[in-house]
C-alpha positions in Angstrom: 86.6 53.3 -15.9 85.3 56.1 -18.0 83.2 54.4 -20.8 81.1 52.4 -17.8 79.0 55.4 -17.0 78.1 55.9 -20.6 76.9 52.1 -21.3 73.6 52.2 -20.0 72.8 55.1 -22.5 74.5 53.6 -25.2 72.6 50.3 -24.7 69.3 51.9 -24.2 70.2 53.6 -27.8 71.2 50.3 -29.5 68.4 48.4 -28.3 65.7 51.0 -29.2 63.8 51.3 -26.0 61.9 54.2 -25.0 60.8 55.8 -22.0 60.0 54.3 -19.2 62.4 51.5 -20.1 65.8 51.9 -19.8 69.1 49.8 -19.4 70.6 50.3 -16.0 73.6 48.4 -16.2 75.5 45.8 -17.8 79.1 45.0 -19.2 81.1 41.9 -20.7 81.0 38.4 -18.9 82.1 35.0 -19.4 80.1 32.7 -21.0 78.3 30.0 -18.1 78.4 27.5 -20.8 81.9 28.4 -22.4 83.9 30.4 -20.3 86.2 31.0 -23.2 83.5 32.9 -24.7 82.3 36.3 -23.9 78.5 37.6 -23.3 77.3 41.0 -23.3 75.1 41.2 -19.7 72.5 43.9 -19.3 69.9 44.8 -16.9 66.7 46.6 -18.1 64.1 48.1 -15.8 61.4 51.0 -16.0 61.0 54.2 -14.1 59.5 54.0 -10.8 55.9 55.2 -11.1 55.2 55.0 -14.8 52.1 53.8 -16.5 51.7 51.8 -19.8 48.9 51.6 -22.3 46.5 48.6 -21.5 46.7 45.9 -24.8 43.2 45.5 -24.2 41.6 49.2 -24.7 44.4 51.7 -25.0 44.5 53.6 -21.7 47.3 54.1 -19.3 47.4 52.0 -16.5 49.3 51.9 -13.4 52.1 49.1 -12.7 50.9 46.6 -9.7 53.3 43.8 -10.2 56.2 42.6 -11.8 58.6 40.0 -12.1 62.1 39.5 -13.6 62.7 37.3 -16.2 66.0 37.1 -18.1 65.5 37.5 -21.8 67.7 36.8 -24.5 68.2 39.4 -27.1 69.6 39.3 -30.7 73.5 39.3 -30.7 75.5 42.7 -30.7 78.2 41.5 -33.0 79.3 38.2 -32.2 78.1 38.5 -28.9 75.6 37.0 -26.8 73.4 39.1 -25.5 70.9 38.5 -22.2 70.1 39.9 -19.1 67.0 40.4 -16.7 64.6 42.7 -17.4 60.5 42.7 -15.8 57.8 41.8 -17.0 55.0 44.1 -16.2 51.4 43.4 -14.6 48.9 46.4 -15.0 45.2 46.3 -14.2 44.2 44.8 -17.3 47.0 41.8 -17.6 50.6 41.8 -18.9 51.2 45.2 -20.7 54.8 45.5 -21.4 58.3 43.2 -21.5 61.2 45.7 -22.0 62.1 45.0 -25.8 63.4 41.9 -25.3 63.3 39.1 -28.2 63.0 36.0 -26.2 62.8 34.3 -22.6 65.9 32.2 -21.8 
């Protein structure tokens, strides 16, 4: 479908993500807990080679490790919104998490 190629850009803007974070893909799917309800699932990632500000000293640090977690965002309209995003580890500790509200 034509709209599927615009979904990542629209969701990146809707979530207020800024460089280097972006929505990679996503869509609607049935809820695992209640298949009669639909959910928005998105995948958030950062651009390879990105640097993030150190939370302690403010200077930029390269990423040396990250782990993917499932985060819950505020609902979009009536739909639950959740998906994987990377929690990034830099030289000085955890430096970014992709803008989600809470870990699921």
